[in-house]
C-alpha positions in Angstrom: 123.9 -114.2 4.7 122.7 -112.5 7.9 123.2 -108.8 7.9 122.7 -106.4 10.8 122.5 -102.8 9.8 123.2 -99.6 11.6 123.5 -96.3 9.8 124.6 -93.2 11.7 124.8 -89.6 10.6 128.0 -87.6 10.8 128.0 -85.8 14.1 128.8 -82.4 12.7 126.4 -82.4 9.8 123.5 -84.8 10.4 120.3 -84.7 12.4 118.7 -87.9 11.3 119.1 -91.7 11.3 118.4 -94.0 8.3 116.3 -97.1 8.7 117.1 -99.9 6.3 113.6 -99.6 4.9 113.5 -95.8 4.7 113.5 -94.1 1.4 113.8 -90.5 2.7 116.0 -89.3 5.6 116.5 -85.9 7.1 120.2 -84.9 7.1 122.7 -82.7 5.3 125.1 -85.6 4.9 124.8 -89.2 5.8 127.8 -91.3 6.8 127.6 -94.6 8.5 128.3 -98.3 8.5 126.7 -101.6 8.0 127.9 -104.9 9.4 128.3 -108.1 7.6 127.8 -111.3 9.6 129.7 -113.8 7.5 129.8 -117.6 8.0 132.4 -120.3 7.2 132.2 -121.0 3.5 130.9 -118.8 0.7 129.0 -115.5 1.3 127.6 -113.4 -1.5 127.7 -109.8 -0.4 127.3 -106.3 -1.9 128.8 -103.0 -1.0 126.1 -100.2 -0.5 128.2 -97.5 1.1 130.6 -95.2 -0.7 134.1 -94.3 0.4 134.2 -90.6 -0.7 130.8 -89.7 -2.1 131.8 -90.1 -5.7 130.5 -93.6 -6.2 133.6 -94.7 -8.1 136.6 -95.1 -5.8 135.8 -98.2 -3.8 138.3 -101.1 -4.1 138.5 -104.5 -2.4 141.2 -103.1 -0.2 139.4 -99.9 0.8 136.1 -101.7 1.5 137.4 -104.7 3.5 140.6 -103.0 4.9 142.2 -105.5 7.4 138.9 -106.8 8.8 139.0 -110.3 7.1 140.2 -113.5 8.7 143.5 -114.9 7.6 143.3 -116.7 4.2 139.9 -115.4 3.3 139.4 -115.4 -0.5 137.5 -112.9 -2.5 135.9 -114.1 -5.8 135.1 -111.5 -8.4 132.8 -112.5 -11.3 133.7 -110.9 -14.5 133.5 -111.8 -18.2 131.5 -114.9 -17.4 134.0 -116.4 -15.0 135.5 -116.1 -11.5 138.9 -114.7 -10.4 140.1 -114.7 -6.8 142.6 -113.1 -4.5 143.4 -114.2 -1.0 143.9 -112.0 2.1 146.7 -112.9 4.5 146.8 -111.3 7.9 149.8 -113.5 8.7 151.8 -111.7 6.0 151.0 -108.2 7.4 147.7 -107.7 5.6 149.0 -108.6 2.1 146.8 -109.9 -0.8 148.2 -113.1 -2.4 147.6 -115.0 -5.6 148.0 -114.6 -9.4 145.1 -112.2 -9.6 146.4 -109.5 -7.2 145.3 -106.9 -9.6 141.8 -107.6 -8.2 142.8 -105.7 -5.0 142.2 -102.5 -6.9 139.1 -103.8 -8.6 136.0 -101.7 -8.2 133.5 -102.7 -5.6 131.4 -99.6 -5.9 127.9 -99.4 -4.4 125.6 -101.7 -6.3 128.1 -104.5 -7.1 129.0 -107.6 -5.2 131.6 -110.3 -4.7 131.8 -113.8 -3.1 133.6 -113.9 0.2 135.0 -117.3 1.1 135.8 -117.7 4.9 138.1 -120.7 5.5 136.2 -123.7 6.6 139.2 -124.7 8.8 138.3 -121.9 11.2 136.0 -122.8 14.2 132.3 -122.3 13.2 131.5 -118.8 14.1 130.0 -115.5 12.9 132.6 -113.2 11.5 131.6 -109.6 11.8 133.0 -107.2 9.1 132.1 -103.5 9.2 131.6 -101.6 5.9 132.0 -97.8 6.3 131.2 -95.0 4.0 128.6 -92.5 2.8 125.1 -93.1 1.6 124.8 -92.0 -2.1 122.4 -89.1 -2.6 120.8 -88.1 -5.9 120.4 -90.1 -9.1 122.7 -93.0 -9.7 122.6 -96.0 -12.1 124.1 -99.4 -12.4 124.8 -100.5 -15.9 123.3 -103.9 -16.6 124.5 -105.9 -19.6 122.8 -108.9 -21.1 124.0 -112.0 -19.3 125.1 -112.9 -15.8 126.4 -110.4 -13.2 126.3 -109.7 -9.5 124.4 -106.5 -8.7 122.4 -104.9 -5.9 120.6 -101.7 -5.0 123.2 -98.9 -4.6 121.8 -97.7 -1.3 121.3 -99.7 1.9 117.6 -100.5 1.7 115.8 -103.8 2.1 112.6 -105.1 0.4 111.3 -106.4 -2.9 113.7 -105.9 -5.7 111.3 -103.9 -7.9 108.8 -102.2 -5.6 111.2 -101.3 -2.9 114.7 -101.3 -4.4 113.8 -99.6 -7.8 115.0 -102.3 -10.2 112.8 -102.3 -13.4 113.1 -105.8 -14.9 112.9 -106.7 -18.5 111.1 -109.7 -19.8 112.8 -113.0 -19.0 115.2 -111.5 -16.5 116.1 -114.2 -13.9 117.5 -113.7 -10.4 119.4 -116.1 -8.2 119.9 -115.5 -4.5 122.7 -117.2 -2.4 122.0 -118.9 0.9 125.1 -119.1 3.0 123.4 -121.4 5.4 123.0 -124.2 2.9 126.0 -123.1 0.8 123.9 -123.0 -2.4 121.5 -120.9 -4.3 118.0 -120.8 -3.0 115.7 -123.3 -4.8 113.4 -120.6 -6.3 114.9 -118.5 -9.0 112.3 -115.9 -9.9 111.9 -114.9 -13.5 110.1 -111.8 -14.8 107.3 -112.7 -17.2 106.8 -109.2 -18.4 104.1 -108.4 -15.9 105.1 -110.3 -12.7 107.8 -112.5 -11.1 107.2 -116.2 -11.7 108.3 -117.8 -8.5 107.7 -114.8 -6.2 109.0 -111.2 -6.1 112.6 -111.4 -4.9 113.1 -109.8 -1.5 116.6 -108.7 -0.5 118.2 -107.6 2.8 120.7 -104.8 3.2 124.1 -105.6 1.5 122.5 -108.6 -0.3 123.1 -108.7 -4.1 121.6 -111.0 -6.7 123.1 -113.1 -9.4 121.1 -111.5 -12.3 120.8 -113.1 -15.7 119.6 -110.1 -17.7 118.1 -110.7 -21.1 119.0 -107.3 -22.4 121.1 -104.2 -21.7 119.4 -101.9 -19.1 120.2 -99.9 -16.0 119.3 -100.2 -12.3 118.5 -96.7 -11.3 117.9 -95.1 -7.9 117.1 -91.5 -6.9 117.7 -91.1 -3.2 117.0 -87.7 -1.8 118.1 -86.5 1.6 115.8 -83.7 2.9 
């Protein structure tokens, strides 16, 4: 997945701009957008902007709006398996399929889904904007033992632990998706207790990981706007 990022401050409130690698910005309130450059096939993406500043009211419909190509499928991983719903612009922006309850499923900052762009479309980059607020203050993702799709809750890039605040537990293993080859990257780093065997995972903005956590924990961030 290739992701180009631009975060802009709200005109009436802000005086600063966020860089994807910044950990402190200068603003009263930060509202902006990121852009997803999706490719034909499967794209594993995260949402790192919040609709209303609460961190809790983001749904597939509110995050993606009407910006997806016709017949795009969204796969949600839950309970050890996948469910999917399909977007139809040809039906007036309706969501189709047996799992239409997923349309109201949470896609809050720090969580991710698989977006399947139809391979019948001409090969091209599909640009999808994500719009919302950058969360400020202390927030946590609840991590349960087992597999889940998770990311940092704010739009930063860098190494998962040193830059993105995840504190791994022994034998945690992460898998990163490569849309270019339509498969997981060959190296799946595992935390030994002191270091990552296979290299410290580095993530871009809006890039989640498939995390196989060995125990219950949290992924906490404390992002302060000054």
